[in-house]
Backbone bond lengths (Angstrom), bond angles and torsions (degrees), N, CA, C in turn:
res aa  C-N    CA-C-N  psi(-1)  N-CA   C-N-CA  omega(-1)  CA-C   N-CA-C  phi
1 Q - - - 1.422 - - 1.566 113.89 -
2 G 1.337 116.60 -27.93 1.451 117.91 -174.03 1.545 109.14 -89.61
3 Q 1.235 113.51 159.07 1.448 120.09 178.24 1.533 109.23 -103.76
4 V 1.240 117.58 82.13 1.438 127.77 -173.23 1.581 107.69 -88.97
5 R 1.317 117.86 128.33 1.450 118.60 177.99 1.527 108.90 -154.44
6 L 1.315 115.65 153.35 1.476 119.70 -178.68 1.521 110.60 -85.87
7 L 1.198 124.88 124.05 1.426 130.29 179.84 1.572 110.54 -87.71
8 T 1.245 113.14 123.54 1.461 119.71 178.12 1.516 112.98 -110.91
9 E 1.385 115.49 3.83 1.395 116.95 176.73 1.611 106.85 -157.96
10 A 1.339 117.14 162.75 1.422 120.77 178.53 1.537 111.81 -61.55
11 V 1.318 121.75 134.26 1.445 125.14 177.62 1.506 109.87 -133.44
12 A 1.250 113.65 153.63 1.512 118.23 176.99 1.650 106.16 -67.70
13 W 1.390 112.88 146.22 1.453 118.67 179.98 1.553 106.54 -128.67
14 P 1.304 117.51 76.99 1.486 118.95 -178.83 1.439 117.16 -57.98
15 Q 1.261 119.55 157.11 1.469 123.73 167.12 1.444 110.08 -74.57
16 N 1.371 121.03 136.07 1.484 121.95 179.00 1.496 109.47 -131.32
17 G 1.290 119.34 15.97 1.504 117.60 174.34 1.515 108.35 96.28
18 R 1.331 120.68 -12.92 1.533 119.21 -179.69 1.536 105.30 -117.21
19 P 1.265 113.88 164.19 1.516 120.98 -179.84 1.560 108.15 -60.54
20 R 1.300 119.34 135.93 1.424 123.36 176.46 1.558 110.34 -83.96
21 R 1.309 121.16 121.21 1.413 121.40 -177.79 1.552 109.32 -127.00
22 A 1.282 117.10 147.09 1.474 121.27 177.66 1.463 109.77 -134.98
23 G 1.307 122.71 144.07 1.476 123.37 173.11 1.554 108.10 -107.47
24 V 1.305 112.90 135.84 1.409 120.82 176.72 1.533 106.04 -116.69
25 S 1.385 121.16 126.65 1.427 125.50 -179.24 1.513 108.60 -119.09
26 S 1.351 111.98 151.14 1.484 118.07 179.62 1.562 104.09 -137.40
27 F 1.237 118.84 120.12 1.425 122.53 176.11 1.549 109.84 -114.01
28 G 1.267 115.42 103.43 1.496 118.51 -171.13 1.510 111.29 -82.95
29 V 1.280 114.18 152.51 1.506 121.75 -178.58 1.566 109.05 -59.05
30 S 1.409 114.90 -37.33 1.468 116.45 -178.16 1.554 117.51 -77.76
31 G 1.345 112.96 -2.22 1.474 115.62 173.80 1.563 103.07 111.11
32 T 1.254 123.37 -8.41 1.482 123.25 178.65 1.506 108.18 -70.55
33 N 1.346 117.26 127.89 1.456 120.92 173.46 1.495 109.88 -125.48
34 A 1.345 111.38 148.07 1.481 114.82 -178.18 1.482 103.81 -149.61
35 H 1.348 114.12 147.07 1.527 122.64 -179.71 1.545 104.36 -141.74
36 L 1.388 108.83 136.95 1.463 115.33 -177.02 1.472 106.43 -132.02
37 I 1.318 123.39 139.33 1.435 128.32 174.26 1.565 108.24 -108.12
38 L 1.242 115.08 122.53 1.540 118.29 -179.06 1.504 105.05 -110.35
39 E 1.327 115.76 142.96 1.448 121.29 173.55 1.482 110.92 -128.17
40 A 1.271 118.59 139.46 1.481 119.71 -179.04 1.502 110.89 -65.16
41 A 1.328 120.55 142.44 1.409 126.73 -178.82 1.519 108.03 -72.38
42 P 1.335 114.54 144.97 1.520 117.12 -178.82 1.487 107.99 -59.68
43 H 1.276 116.05 147.93 1.457 123.76 174.38 1.485 110.07 -86.47
44 S 1.330 118.85 127.49 1.468 120.61 177.51 1.495 111.76 -112.34
45 E 1.377 111.30 127.63 1.425 119.32 -176.27 1.562 107.78 -83.13
46 R 1.282 116.00 140.67 1.500 123.72 -179.23 1.501 109.11 -137.03
47 P 1.226 118.08 145.32 1.502 116.89 176.30 1.502 107.71 -70.59
48 D 1.336 116.08 153.90 1.437 121.35 -179.69 1.527 110.56 -58.40
49 G 1.261 118.21 141.36 1.467 123.05 175.99 1.579 115.23 81.14
50 E 1.326 118.65 -8.36 1.416 118.79 -176.93 1.602 104.42 -88.23
51 N 1.278 117.71 137.48 1.468 120.49 178.83 1.575 110.68 -118.30
52 A 1.321 113.94 164.23 1.459 119.71 178.68 1.531 109.85 -66.34
53 G 1.287 114.63 123.29 1.516 118.31 173.68 1.521 110.31 74.86
54 G 1.279 120.52 29.64 1.448 125.49 -177.51 1.515 113.93 -62.57
55 E 1.323 114.23 -33.44 1.466 124.46 175.32 1.483 117.29 -115.65
56 P 1.243 123.53 150.82 1.528 118.31 -179.85 1.469 105.62 -61.01
57 G 1.332 112.51 137.43 1.495 122.69 -179.97 1.475 118.00 82.09
58 D 1.426 117.53 -10.93 1.463 118.20 175.81 1.552 111.15 -57.23
59 A 1.251 114.43 136.59 1.495 117.96 177.61 1.515 110.76 -74.69
60 L 1.295 114.46 140.33 1.467 118.66 175.99 1.552 111.00 -88.32
61 D 1.349 117.10 167.60 1.527 117.74 -177.63 1.601 107.24 -66.54
62 A 1.383 116.78 -30.81 1.446 119.45 178.30 1.522 110.07 -158.16
63 A 1.273 119.91 176.62 1.449 120.39 177.59 1.515 109.78 -60.51
64 T 1.354 115.63 136.79 1.367 123.53 -178.60 1.562 109.01 -113.96
65 V 1.304 115.76 140.62 1.484 119.96 -177.41 1.577 106.67 -120.43
66 W 1.361 111.34 127.59 1.436 122.01 173.85 1.515 107.85 -108.50
67 V 1.337 116.49 129.46 1.440 120.40 175.74 1.525 110.34 -115.17
68 V 1.326 111.43 122.37 1.417 115.96 -177.79 1.599 105.35 -116.60
69 S 1.367 117.63 132.36 1.520 118.07 -179.79 1.466 111.79 -135.59
70 G 1.320 111.47 165.01 1.521 120.21 -178.71 1.558 108.96 -165.91
71 R 1.320 111.25 172.01 1.538 113.44 -177.04 1.448 111.66 -82.55
72 S 1.388 121.46 -4.82 1.382 127.25 176.82 1.507 112.95 -147.76
73 A 1.259 120.53 166.30 1.557 121.81 177.86 1.568 105.46 -64.16
74 A 1.282 116.62 -37.68 1.506 117.25 -177.03 1.539 108.11 -67.62
75 A 1.377 117.86 -35.40 1.445 119.28 -178.02 1.589 106.41 -72.45
76 V 1.246 119.64 -31.79 1.604 119.33 175.61 1.439 106.68 -64.61
77 A 1.362 124.27 -45.78 1.416 124.03 -172.91 1.548 106.73 -68.24
78 G 1.358 120.87 -35.33 1.459 123.35 177.59 1.419 110.37 -66.30
79 Q 1.388 119.35 -40.98 1.395 124.08 177.60 1.605 113.65 -64.24
80 A 1.204 111.68 -38.37 1.560 119.47 177.28 1.469 108.55 -66.65
81 E 1.376 121.10 -46.13 1.392 126.13 177.19 1.523 112.06 -55.86
82 R 1.355 114.46 -45.79 1.452 115.57 -178.70 1.471 112.55 -68.95
83 L 1.391 119.81 -43.27 1.384 125.41 175.57 1.498 111.93 -54.80
84 L 1.451 113.50 -47.29 1.543 115.73 179.07 1.493 113.42 -60.78
85 E 1.297 118.83 -38.00 1.429 120.40 177.08 1.561 110.56 -60.73
86 R 1.275 111.86 -46.95 1.604 116.81 -177.07 1.478 109.04 -63.96
87 V 1.304 119.72 -43.27 1.552 124.40 -172.59 1.535 103.16 -72.16
88 E 1.353 123.23 -42.76 1.414 122.87 -175.47 1.450 110.62 -63.88
89 H 1.286 117.79 -35.17 1.568 120.31 -177.61 1.494 113.83 -86.66
90 D 1.268 118.42 -5.35 1.525 120.34 -178.22 1.531 104.96 -131.86
91 A 1.348 121.10 92.05 1.437 124.73 -179.82 1.490 108.34 -72.89
92 E 1.241 121.16 -19.12 1.515 123.55 177.05 1.518 117.83 -71.57
93 L 1.331 113.95 -13.20 1.481 120.37 -175.69 1.653 105.96 -61.40
94 D 1.277 111.95 133.40 1.499 115.91 176.07 1.511 110.50 -83.86
95 A 1.282 117.90 122.88 1.425 122.93 -175.11 1.596 111.70 -54.51
96 A 1.327 113.21 -48.79 1.449 121.96 174.97 1.465 112.24 -56.30
97 G 1.274 120.36 -41.61 1.470 124.52 176.70 1.462 113.68 -67.83
98 V 1.299 116.80 -34.97 1.438 119.99 172.54 1.513 112.82 -63.90
99 A 1.290 118.52 -45.20 1.447 126.87 177.29 1.583 108.97 -60.70
100 W 1.261 117.35 -44.39 1.434 121.06 178.34 1.697 110.32 -63.29
101 S 1.264 110.56 -44.17 1.532 110.45 179.72 1.451 110.57 -69.80
102 L 1.263 120.49 -37.89 1.586 119.96 179.56 1.465 109.02 -54.34
103 L 1.416 119.85 -42.46 1.420 126.54 -169.86 1.457 110.10 -84.31
104 R 1.367 118.52 -39.91 1.451 120.57 -169.29 1.482 115.96 -100.22
105 S 1.286 119.76 -26.37 1.403 122.32 -173.41 1.578 116.14 -110.51
106 R 1.429 112.96 7.42 1.394 120.03 -178.78 1.454 110.42 -129.92
107 S 1.321 123.29 154.40 1.441 127.44 175.44 1.535 109.97 -70.76
108 L 1.286 120.47 138.60 1.345 123.59 170.43 1.466 115.39 -94.69
109 F 1.297 118.96 110.91 1.504 122.93 -178.27 1.460 112.58 -95.60
110 E 1.260 118.38 167.82 1.557 126.44 -169.80 1.570 109.41 -65.25
111 H 1.393 119.45 -25.19 1.513 121.95 178.67 1.393 104.46 -95.71
112 R 1.333 119.62 132.31 1.422 120.06 179.25 1.545 111.51 -150.18
113 A 1.351 111.22 155.73 1.457 120.15 171.22 1.554 107.49 -126.10
114 V 1.257 113.98 146.08 1.477 116.05 -178.78 1.567 104.43 -130.56
115 I 1.278 113.82 121.88 1.518 121.56 -178.53 1.484 107.36 -112.45
116 V 1.311 117.27 134.24 1.393 127.73 178.92 1.515 117.62 -120.45
117 G 1.256 119.87 122.37 1.474 119.81 -174.83 1.504 112.96 -139.95
118 T 1.309 117.60 150.51 1.489 115.52 171.01 1.455 111.24 -108.52
119 D 1.296 116.18 2.80 1.501 117.49 166.81 1.558 109.66 -147.66
120 R 1.233 120.18 173.53 1.440 124.66 -174.37 1.532 111.05 -65.65
121 G 1.261 114.98 -37.07 1.485 120.22 -179.95 1.526 110.67 -61.54
122 E 1.324 114.65 -45.28 1.574 120.80 178.37 1.508 109.95 -55.78
123 L 1.428 114.09 -48.58 1.392 119.41 -178.19 1.441 115.31 -63.31
124 L 1.437 116.86 -38.65 1.530 117.19 175.50 1.478 112.46 -69.76
125 A 1.321 116.64 -35.33 1.524 117.85 178.64 1.466 108.52 -64.65
126 G 1.324 119.26 -43.19 1.455 119.37 176.56 1.451 115.67 -60.93
127 L 1.280 115.97 -42.11 1.521 120.69 175.15 1.491 110.73 -61.24
128 A 1.307 118.08 -41.72 1.484 122.75 -179.68 1.544 110.46 -61.26
129 G 1.340 114.49 -46.28 1.501 118.26 177.18 1.472 111.83 -57.87
130 V 1.318 118.77 -50.55 1.516 122.97 179.62 1.497 110.23 -60.93
131 A 1.281 119.72 -42.51 1.540 123.52 178.79 1.492 105.01 -62.07
132 A 1.369 121.30 -40.50 1.462 115.37 -171.48 1.577 108.54 -89.67
133 G 1.313 117.49 -4.24 1.517 115.92 -177.75 1.530 112.03 78.87
134 E 1.307 111.18 22.10 1.562 116.78 -179.65 1.524 111.84 -103.57
135 P 1.261 123.25 143.32 1.439 120.19 175.16 1.489 112.63 -76.31
136 V 1.359 110.34 136.87 1.457 116.65 177.69 1.552 109.13 -129.72
137 A 1.279 118.99 155.65 1.483 121.17 -173.55 1.541 111.54 -65.09
138 N 1.341 118.44 -33.26 1.416 122.95 -171.04 1.536 114.89 -97.93
139 A 1.484 117.61 12.69 1.416 116.09 -179.19 1.491 105.32 -138.04
140 V 1.284 113.61 149.39 1.470 122.00 176.61 1.501 109.80 -136.61
141 E 1.399 117.45 139.60 1.406 121.70 -175.82 1.488 108.45 -127.13
142 G 1.344 117.55 148.22 1.380 123.62 179.40 1.538 113.07 -167.36
143 A 1.326 116.95 177.54 1.459 120.78 173.32 1.497 112.01 -132.85
144 G 1.198 116.97 139.50 1.485 123.86 179.54 1.531 108.70 -109.51
145 G 1.345 117.63 -158.24 1.331 121.55 178.67 1.593 116.27 68.55
146 S 1.345 107.67 27.47 1.566 111.04 179.73 1.614 111.59 -73.46
147 G 1.225 116.12 -5.14 1.484 117.93 -179.02 1.541 111.53 88.98
148 R 1.247 114.71 -12.05 1.557 120.41 178.43 1.489 106.06 -76.51
149 R 1.381 115.29 139.92 1.462 120.83 170.82 1.441 112.28 -123.93
150 V 1.373 113.37 153.86 1.475 118.46 -177.78 1.463 108.75 -97.65
151 A 1.339 115.57 136.88 1.431 124.02 172.02 1.497 112.43 -121.19
152 V 1.259 119.09 137.21 1.451 125.42 178.89 1.517 111.09 -121.77
153 L 1.356 113.85 129.16 1.496 115.63 -175.46 1.554 103.12 -112.71
154 F 1.299 119.22 127.91 1.454 127.63 176.38 1.559 105.20 -109.70
155 A 1.288 115.86 97.67 1.408 122.34 -175.55 1.455 114.63 -85.55
156 G 1.315 123.00 18.01 1.392 123.18 -178.74 1.531 115.45 80.07
157 Q 1.270 119.95 -145.01 1.431 121.77 178.65 1.529 117.73 -83.80
158 G 1.296 116.11 4.04 1.434 122.18 174.42 1.509 112.63 154.90
159 A 1.309 118.16 -166.26 1.512 118.82 -177.24 1.543 107.10 -51.91
160 Q 1.330 111.56 142.22 1.457 112.30 173.15 1.498 114.97 -90.03
161 W 1.395 116.02 -17.32 1.455 122.52 172.61 1.471 106.90 -151.50
162 L 1.332 113.58 152.94 1.475 122.95 176.02 1.542 109.36 -53.97
163 G 1.353 116.99 127.43 1.408 125.93 175.57 1.525 116.54 75.59
164 M 1.297 114.59 15.73 1.475 120.03 -175.50 1.632 107.73 -60.98
165 G 1.210 122.37 -44.85 1.498 125.51 178.79 1.413 110.18 -69.58
166 R 1.366 120.58 -39.41 1.520 126.19 -175.49 1.610 107.23 -65.56
167 R 1.288 116.36 -40.44 1.431 122.71 -174.87 1.665 107.79 -71.76
168 L 1.309 117.52 -44.64 1.457 125.15 174.00 1.590 111.16 -57.62
169 Y 1.349 110.34 -43.41 1.437 115.76 -175.54 1.610 109.38 -69.11
170 G 1.291 114.30 -32.74 1.497 118.89 179.39 1.524 113.12 -78.21
171 E 1.363 117.98 -24.59 1.449 121.41 -176.77 1.454 115.68 -98.84
172 S 1.340 118.02 -25.79 1.449 118.71 -174.68 1.419 110.38 -115.73
173 V 1.392 120.80 112.03 1.419 126.56 176.75 1.569 108.88 -59.39
174 V 1.305 116.96 -40.62 1.515 119.79 -177.43 1.530 108.63 -65.81
175 F 1.281 119.67 -43.00 1.533 124.10 179.16 1.513 107.76 -62.60
176 A 1.333 113.98 -49.55 1.496 119.77 -176.14 1.543 111.64 -59.38
177 A 1.366 115.17 -40.25 1.494 116.22 178.96 1.493 112.86 -70.34
178 A 1.336 112.22 -39.26 1.559 113.92 178.33 1.485 109.87 -67.06
179 F 1.348 119.55 -41.80 1.407 122.15 178.12 1.523 113.75 -61.67
180 D 1.322 117.60 -38.02 1.425 123.90 -177.90 1.489 109.69 -70.54
181 E 1.453 116.44 -34.31 1.470 124.36 -179.46 1.625 106.85 -69.91
182 V 1.328 113.28 -41.23 1.538 112.17 -178.61 1.492 111.36 -74.71
183 V 1.323 118.99 -36.71 1.492 116.31 173.25 1.435 119.13 -61.78
184 A 1.397 111.45 -32.88 1.533 117.82 -179.62 1.523 112.18 -69.85
């Protein structure tokens, strides 16, 4: 029933009253296949001048993520405190705009806090918890930059030769430790 076709160039995709969906396929050389179906997000109408989270407790269009970072845990708490003060005193700030600014116009340091909220009140409560050094349900803190790197091995459809993993396990202390950790 559908009119499926491979697109080789950009084409117009007009609204026709039904949800717009697209399929994206990937056929890897190693035999790994993936298919993803994307659907356009519903359009939400809003009166002119109204912004997301304009008043305390106003629901946002979706969950919003605020990332606060610093060179130390204390710096993150201080940054959260300053941001909380700014946001509390300006109810007109757009929550999504704040999220964008935190990620795009500020340096991201190794110590971070991530606050997630579906309304302005949740975001403020999360900031207050981070600023006070208290655990809150919608915020997580941590530090990166440990120097460790992640490596992923895609070995195709299975072992390339008999005993491949056994030999690596026997010769590489790092591989053996990581393998033992995953198995445990």
